[in-house]
N, C-alpha and C positions, 0 to 999 in steps of 0.2 A: 515348293512353288517352280510350277513352270513355264511362266510366261509373265511377261512382261509390261505395264500400263508406260511405261516412259516413254513420249515421245509421240504419245496419243492426246487425245483430247479428251475431257468428259463434259458430258451435257447435263444439268441436272435435271431432273422430270419434275411436273409440277407438283408430287407429293413434299418436294422441299417447297417449302412458304414459309414468308414471314420472319427469314435471317438475309446473312448474305449471300448464303449459297440461292436464294430463290432466283431462277433463270440466271443461272451459273454457266460459264464456259471455260475451262479448268484444264491451263496448259499441266500435262505431266512433265518436269522435271525429273525425276527420279520415284522408280519402283522396283522394290529387293525384298526378300524376307522382312527387311530389320523395317520397312513402312514405306510409307509414299510421300512427295514434296511436290508442289505445283503452285501455279499461278494462276490466280485468277485475272482474266483476262478483258473483262466488259462490266468494272464497277470500277467507275471513276470515286474518287477520294478529294471532295472540293476543300476539307477544311485542310488539309495535308498540301494540296495544289495550291493555296493563296498561303502558306507557308514559304513553298519553292519561291513565290511568286517575290518574296523581297532578295532574292542572291539574284534575280538575274532581270533583263531588262526585257523578256519576253516571256509568252504565257507557256507554261508548264503544265501540261497534267499529272498526277499522280494518283496512281489504282491502288484498291483495296488487292494486295495480292492475295489476304485470306486474314481468317482471323487473329494467327499465330505471331506474336513476337512482332508488332505493329512497329513496332522503335527502329526495326531493321529494314533498312534499304537493297533493293533488289532491281536491275536493271536487262533488258533482253534489247541489246545491241543486235542492229542489222551490217551486216559488210567487216568493215576491217577490226581487227582484236587490236586495242590500245592498251591493253595489258594482260600481261601474266597467268593471271588469277581468274581464270572463266572457266565454264563448263560449255561443250558445244550442244547443242541443242539439234541442231538440224547444220547442213553446208553452210547458209549463209545468214545464220541468228547463235549466239550465245547470249549465255546469262552467266554475272559478276556481279560481286559486292563490291567493287571497287570505286568506289565515291570518287575518292582524289583522280584519281586517271580520267575519269571519265569524264567528269564537270571539265578537267581540264583539255581534253579534246574536244569538248561542244566549245567553249569559250576559245579554242585558240582557232575552229573550224574546222578542226583536221576529222569531226566528227560533225554529222548534219543533227540537229537537234529532233527531225523527225525520222530518223532512223534510230531514236533510242526510246524505250517503253519503261516509265520508274513506275518500281509494286512498292508499298509500304506494307508491311508481313508476305506472310505467303500461306497455304494449305498444307496442315499437313495432318496424317493417319500413320498411326502405330502400327504392328506389324499385325497382317490379315486386317486389317479394320477396313481396309478402302474394298477387298475385296469380299467383305460381307456386306458392305453397302450396294456393293454392284448385284449379287444374290440377289437384295430384299428390292430391287429395282431403281435406286435411288438416282443412280449415275447411269446415260448410255456411253460406251466408249464409241468413240469416231477414230476413225483414221485421217490423220491431216491430209489433208486435201489442197496444197498451192494460200495459205492463210499467213497472213503480212502478219506477224504476232506487234509490232511496232503501232499497225494504225490505232486511231481514237475510237476504238469500239465502245459500244454501251450497248445497251439490250437489244437494239436491231440484230445482235449478231445472237446473240440466242436462239430468234424467231427464224433469221434465214437460216443458221444450219438446220433447226428441226424441218421445217420448210421445205430443204434441200433430202433431209433423210426420207419424207414420202410415207404413207401408209398413217398408223397412229398418231406420228410424230408430228403429222399436218394437222391434226388434230388437236396435240397439244401447242402448237406455236400461236393455236384461235383461242385457245381457252381464258378466261380473266384472268388477272395474277393472281386474285385471290380466288381458288379452286370450290369455294364452298356458293359462289354466286353463280355458277355454272348451272 
């Protein structure tokens, strides 16, 4: 393996429909010869969000990071590092599972809750699995372009990125969610 999709965005093609990956935008956190790890940026989980509401006096949105280990919580944080246990995503963003320090920093107002995005679970691929899915054109790889990973994204993110890619992607952006209706 001579390349890595780490730091890039995966956009699901309309061929993936009917499951969590339908119209997904995945931020690739890690990709190497052993496999790949990413988080879905645009799938809110209202059930888990309502559980978090019991702990805070303000609304918390939790996203489905993917179908793997949904009992694990991950945070993408913009700005100040409030933990020593983190993985850099870019100069401005990092990933951590350190729930104690993140919640403490939010409650003490050291971190603004708008600079934190919470994920339940993750998306994972075994060795070469992602590469095969990309060869089958189930995913389109996009270089990141000034995307704020902590914004409250929904399905409009997938459509917006598709429209920005132009060409055949513009057709996909306007296709119905159930492509058999097309």
